[in-house]
C-alpha positions, 0 to 999 in steps of 0.5 A: 499499500502507498503512504498517498492513500493515507493523505487527506485529499488536499492539493501541495497548493492546499496542504501548505496553506492551512501549515501556515495559518498561524490561527491553527498552530497557536497554542491554548494556554492553560490556566486561560479561563474558558468563557464557556463551560463543560458540557459532560454527557450527562448533561445530554441526558439531563436533556431526555424527556421519558414519554 
């Protein structure tokens, strides 16, 4: 099997654009406060309605 079968369907130019995008490569501060609370699976279970 060739390695090309595992590459995403982007052209060489598109792969270069994505790699050069600084927003994708910007590190996240682990101590930063999130504006939205973390949603858990239990939150979704609470939304279910039994009929």
